[in-house]
C-alpha positions in Angstrom: 4.8 -10.9 -39.8 3.2 -8.3 -37.0 5.4 -6.8 -34.8 4.4 -8.3 -31.1 5.2 -8.8 -27.8 6.6 -12.1 -26.1 6.6 -13.3 -22.8 4.6 -10.4 -22.2 3.8 -12.3 -18.3 0.0 -11.3 -17.6 -1.8 -10.6 -15.9 1.2 -8.3 -14.4 1.0 -5.1 -16.9 5.0 -4.7 -17.5 4.8 -6.2 -20.9 1.2 -4.2 -21.9 3.2 -1.3 -20.7 6.0 -2.4 -22.9 3.7 -2.8 -25.7 2.4 0.5 -25.3 5.5 2.7 -25.2 7.4 0.7 -28.1 3.9 1.6 -30.6 3.0 5.4 -28.7 -0.4 4.4 -27.9 -2.3 5.4 -24.6 -4.3 2.8 -22.9 -7.5 4.0 -24.3 -6.4 4.0 -27.6 -5.7 0.0 -27.2 -7.7 -3.5 -26.9 -6.0 -6.8 -25.8 -7.3 -10.2 -26.9 -7.1 -13.1 -25.4 -8.6 -16.1 -24.1 -8.4 -16.3 -20.6 -9.9 -14.5 -18.3 -7.3 -14.4 -15.2 -4.5 -13.7 -17.4 -5.3 -11.4 -20.6 -8.7 -9.5 -19.0 -7.4 -9.1 -16.6 -4.2 -7.6 -17.5 -5.8 -5.5 -20.0 -7.7 -4.5 -16.9 -5.1 -3.8 -14.5 -3.2 -1.6 -17.4 -6.9 0.7 -18.8 -6.3 -1.7 -21.6 -9.9 -2.8 -23.5 -10.1 -6.2 -23.1 -11.6 -8.7 -25.7 -12.2 -12.1 -24.2 -12.7 -14.6 -27.0 -13.0 -18.4 -27.0 -9.8 -20.3 -26.5 -8.8 -21.7 -30.3 -6.5 -24.7 -29.2 -6.9 -26.1 -25.6 -3.3 -28.5 -26.5 -2.8 -29.5 -22.4 -4.5 -30.6 -20.2 -2.9 -27.5 -17.9 -5.2 -25.1 -20.0 -8.6 -27.6 -20.6 -8.3 -27.2 -17.0 -8.2 -23.0 -16.5 -10.3 -23.0 -18.8 -13.0 -24.7 -17.3 -12.0 -22.9 -14.2 -12.9 -20.0 -15.5 -16.5 -20.7 -16.7 -18.4 -19.7 -13.7 -16.7 -16.0 -14.0 -17.1 -15.3 -17.6 -20.6 -16.6 -16.8 -21.0 -13.7 -14.0 -19.3 -11.4 -16.2 -22.1 -11.6 -18.9 -25.0 -11.5 -16.6 -23.8 -8.4 -15.2 -23.7 -7.2 -18.5 -27.5 -8.2 -19.4 
């Protein structure tokens, strides 16, 4: 029952900008929670929105499993930068 923007086409910022407009928010007031670094995190960062990367809830296809495996080196590198 929560309002949302579907088919945001991340990492392009069009969907994120539509969400900001719809809810009358500035990027610095928002966060995008997602499980993919190359779509969710990259899209949020490009739009100036705080990004929160979470573990995947369900890798139900081989494509999603493969994508998450390919993202691991980038996730580990980002964690090392924060330390």
